[in-house]
Every structure is written in structure tokens, then in C-alpha cells.
N, C-alpha and C positions, 0 to 999 in steps of 0.2 A: 775369436773366430766362433760364429755360430754354427753347430752342426745339428743337422738334422734329429728331430727329437720325438719319437713315434709316442711317447708319453704326451707329449703338449699337445692336446686335442685343440682344432677349431672351438669356439664359444657357441655357434650354432648347431650342435651335434651332443645327441646324449652320450652319456660313458656306454651304456649299452651297446649303441650304434658304432662308435669308434673302435670298441672292441672286436664286434662280428664281424666289420669291413675288412679289418687287418688278418683276424681269421680267416675269411674268403680269402686273401691274399695268399697266407700258407696254405689254405687249401687246393688253389691253381697250382701253387709250386710242387705241392705234392702228389696226393690222389688225382688234381686235375691233370697233369702231367703236363706241363705249362713251360714253356722255355723262357718265354718274355710275360710279366706281369706289372700292373700297377694300378695304382687306385684312381678315383675318381676321372676319367681319361674322357675329356671334351669331345665333341662332336662324332658321336656314334652314331649311324644310323638304324633308325629303328621304325617300324612300322607304324608307329605314332608319334614320329616325330624325333628329332635330333634329342638323345638324351645324355646324360651324365652316370654312367654306372658306377658302384660303388666298387666293382673290380671288374678288371678285364684281363684276359691272358690269352695267348696265343702256343696252341700247342704241335708239335712238328714230329711226325710220326712218315718211317718209311714204307713203301707198298711197292706190289710188282710193278706198277703205273710210274713209280718214284719218290719224292717229297710229297706229304699232303700234310697241309694246314687247316687247323680247327680256332675260330675264335670262341671265347668263351666270355660269357658275361654272367657276373653274379651282382645280384642287386639285394641289397642288406634290408630288412624289412623289421623293426621291434615292436610295431601296435598293429592294430587294425586299422587305423584310420591310415596309417603309412602303406600299408598292404593296399585299401584299396583307392590311394590316391594314382596307383598304375605303378608299372615296373617296366622298364628300358628292356627290350627284345631285338638288340640288335646283331647279337651272335649268331654264329652256326648254331651253338648248343646253349642256351640262356637257364639258369637256375635263378630260384628266389631263397637266400637264407634267412632263417628266423629261428626265435628261441624255441625248442620243442614244444609243441601241441598248439602253436600260435595261429597257424594257418594248416588247414585240412588238403591233402594234394587236389582233392575232387574242385577246388576253389581255386585253382591256377588255368590260367589260359591251355589250349593244347598244345603239347610238346614243351611245356616248361618243365624243369626240373625243380625237385624240394630239397634243399638241405639243410636238417634241424641240427641245433646246436643245444648241447645239453648245460646243465650248470656246471659241469668239469670241464666245458670246454671242445669234446668230442663231437666232431662232425660228421652225420651220417647221412647219406643220400636216400631219401625216403622214396622218392619220385624221379626215376631218370627220365632225361630229356629226350629228345627226337630234333633229328637235324632239321635246322629252318632256314629258308632264303634258297637261294638258287646259285650261289658262288660255288664256281668249280673248286673241289678241295685242292687240286694242282695248282690255281693262282695263289703266286705270294700274297698274302692282305697286307699289301705295302701301307695303305694308309692306316690302318689300324697299327702296324707295326711305328711309321712314323710319329702318331697320335702317342702312343707309348711312351718312345726316347724322349717326346718332346715334355711329357709330364714327368717324368723322371727328372731331367735335366732342370725344369723347374723347381722341382721340390728338395734337389741340392744346392740349388743356388739363393732359393726363396723360402724355407722352412716353412710349411703351413700357412705361406701367402703373409707371413708379418713382413715383409719386405718394405711395403709402402707405410705402414705405419712406423718402423723405425728409422725412417728418413727424416731430419731433422728440420731440411732449407729445402724450396721449390729446386734449387739446384741438384743437390742430392735425390731427390724424387726423379727430376728428370734423366739424371745419369743412369739411376736404377732401370729405369722403363728400358733405358736404349740398351742397355748392358742386356736386360731378358732378351731381346731380340736379336743380338747380333753376340750375346756371350763372352764380351771383351772386357777386361778389368785392366785398370792401370796397374803399373808395376809398385806405385806407392799403396792402391786399395791393397794389391797381395801383401806386400810386405807388413802393413798396419792390422792385416786381417779384417779388412772392412767386410761389412755383412755384404751378401751374395746375394 
């Protein structure tokens, strides 16, 4: 049986970017106070088109008006060219996470926060974001929660996207694609520990 392995990075990502992406998830769960988090969630609406942020989290807090939800997006940038290519601003609060000293806070779009990570992995918010968009904080972010759940479900069943490569025959690949959409596995697959 294949388990999800955080140390097995996809081939198209640098080791530094991969480590910072997972550091962003840890930051969202800790100081970011998010209840739900996932990496690389597809379909996040952004003023500059739909993007796939490196980390997305949703924080929930209680106020005198009831529950309030905040969608937080963290984009990891490890080089100047990566930073200049742009970043997702589809959350209520948006951050760019970089190695310390790569980007000056003044270089960011107005309202975008900056999280710098030192050589020891300590993340420090050097510029706080301001709330963007016009979403009512009392409105449950259903689309984002569903996208997070879908991403987590895919990660559990198809770790790091290797499910297509490991299918040996066209029939296996078709069955894997069907399972991706409906989540069903046969009893034989469960018993044999077949790739999810």
C-alpha cells in the first residue's frame, strides 16, 4: 500500500520551494490560526485570473455577529524571477512567503503580506496583509472548503500525482480515473493494497 510521503517531492519543484510550501501549511495551522488547510488547491479565484496557490487555509473565529471565516492564501517564491511572474491574490488575506531578504515589502502589491523564512525555518511576518475582496466574513466559504476537501482527498488516494504513472495497463488507468471521481475501490483492490 502506498502512503502519502511528504519527503517525495514532485519532479518539477525545487527542494527549497517544496520545503517552504510545507512550512506555509504549518504556519497556516499555527500562527495563521486556520482550521482547514491544503497545498496547491485548484480553482481559487484571483483578480489576475484563476490560480493554484501553494497553500490555502480557512480560519474561523467567533464574534458578536456569529462565526466569521477568513480565507488565507500563501504563495511561495524562492527566486526573483519566480516573484516577478506574479502570485495569487484570491484570499481575504494574501501572503507571499520567501527566504529572508529576497523581496522588500514595498515590492508587493498593496494589501499583500510578507512572510520571511530564515535558514533555521523560522517564519516571521514582516508585513501584515489587509483584508481584500468584498466577501462577507459571516458567509461560509463553501467553494474554498470543498476545493480543500477535494485536494486532500486526491492527495490521500493519489500521492503526489503518481497514480497515472503507476498504472500498468490502459484498463488500470481507466479504473484509477473513475475512482478519482467517485472514490470507490473494489474489495480486491482494498485487500491487495492496490494503489489508490
